[in-house]
N, C-alpha and C positions, 0 to 999 in steps of 0.2 A: 503493498501499500503506501512506503514514503517512496517508491521508487516509481510509483504514476499508474499505478494499476488500482483497478475496482477489487477489492475483495472483501467477501463476505464469511464469516465464521459461523457454520450452521452448530449449535451444542444444545444437545439434549437436556442435557442437566439448568437448573436455574440460575447456574452462574458459571463463569471460567475457572479452571484450577479448582475443581473439588477439594483436593487435599491441603491446601492452604486453608489461614486461617480465612473469616468471612472480610476483615477490611485488607487482606492483602488480595483478594479477589477482587474486591470492586477495586483498588489502585490498577489490578491487571487490565480487567475489562475499560478501565477511563483510559488507561496507556494506550492501550491497540485503538479504541476511539479515536482518540486524539491522535494517532497516526493514518486515521482513514477506514479503518476496517469497521464493516459494518457488522454488526452481532445480532444474531439470531439464536436466543436463548429457547429454551423450551421447546425447542423444534426434532424434529429428528427426520434424517436422509433415509428415505423410504425408499427412494430408484431413480435412476439413471434413464431419462428418454434419449436419445442423441444427444443434443448439446444443450440438455437441458436436466436440471437436480429437483425431483418432486421431493419437498420437504412436509412435515405434518408437523402441526402445534394445534394449539387447544380451538383454533380457528379452521381448524379444517387443511385442506393441503394446499400447498402452493408450488407454483415454479417459479425456477432460477433458472436463467439463461445462465450459460457460461463460455468463456473461450478456451480454457483450462480445471481441471479439476483437480484437487489434489486432497487425497483420502489420508486421513491421520486418523487410526483408532488403534494406536498402540505400535509396540515396537517387537521384535521376536529376536532373538540372539541367532544369526546367520549360523547354523553347523555344516550344514553340507557341504560338500566341494572339498573339504579338505582330507579327506579318508580316517578320518576320524571315526566311523561306525564302522568302517573295514578292519578298521585293528581291534573293535572291541570297547575303545572310550567308552563307558555311561553316560546317558545325558537322558533330560526331558525336554521341559522348555529351554534349559541351559546345561552345561555340561554338571553331573555331579561331582563334586568337589568335597572334600575334609575342612575341618574349619580352617586350615591352613592353606588352601586352594589347590592341594593336590587331589588327583584323578584318581581312580582307580590303575594306573599306570604310574608307578612311583617314580620314572623321569618326566612324566606332562603334567604340569601345573597351569591353571588358569586366571583371568583376571580380566575384569571389565564386563561388558554385557553377555559374554558368554557364560561368567561364572554366577552373576548375579550377586546379593538380591534386588539390587538396584542400577536401573541404568541411568548412570549418572557420570559424566566426565570427571566429576569428583572420584567417585566412586572406582573408576578403573584406575588411574594416578596412583588412588590411596593404595588398591590391591595389587600392583604392577611390584610397589615398593615389595610389600613380603612375599608376593610369589617368587619375587627374585632372589632375595635372601634365602627363602626356606628352598628354593632348590640349588644355589650354591652353598650353603651351610646347613643346612639340614643335618647334615649327621652328627654335626655339632652342639647344635641349639636350635629350634624353631620357634616360628611367631604366629601368631593369630590375627588378622587384623578387626581391629574394633569400631563397630560402625554408628555409635552412642553420640559422637561429634562430629559425623560427617556434613560437610557443607551440601545445602541442596540449594543449588541456582536456575532461575527460570531467566533464559536472556533477552529479555526486552529490554527497552530504553527508555529509562533505566533499567538494571537489572535488578530482580527480585530474589532476595536471598535469606535463608535461614541455618543455624546452624543447631543440630539435635532437634531434640523434638518441636514442634511448632503449639501452639494453646489449643488448635484443636485436638492434636493427636494426645495432646498431656489429658483433657477432658475424659475423649472417648476412651482413654485406659485408665482413668483413676488416680491420675498422679497429680499431686500437689505441685504448683507451679508458679512461676513468678515469671510475668512479662516483662521485658526491658528493650525499648526502641531507642536507637539512636540514628538523628540522621545523618545523613550521608553529607549533608551541605558544611556539616563543622568538622568534617575532617580536613585535615592539611590537602 
């Protein structure tokens, strides 16, 4: 949208970024709208007919013409094409690893999207250190990654991020919490 294309985001939920706190979700929606993205919340994409997307909301079906359609309904780790299934590396939606990121083959470790549990850039780099150190020095000492303080970032402009549990997750899990907010414009 910032490059001049007309963009419509169709979201079946009542807000964008359902896993984030409500105020963060509202900020993300405002950021998208300011960038020129039209939001269609509480709408479900039901089918495509030629160059038309049919969406359904409370008022019924609506037709949205498009030049190009991007369907983003989640991500899946790409496990095919590497011969892992041929040699017997165990997998489900991701490669199955132990707590030290080792697969059922002692010399094969996994990190990032193929290892789970999070498909986040920061998770991949976090796991890469542990997988590398365990592969190189596992005969002497091994380490297991902790995801307790993993940064979560959504690359909007400005970016949205939190470290550890957010308020919604703490409430859902019945964990006592304290919220601290620090405006980025106060940073040097």
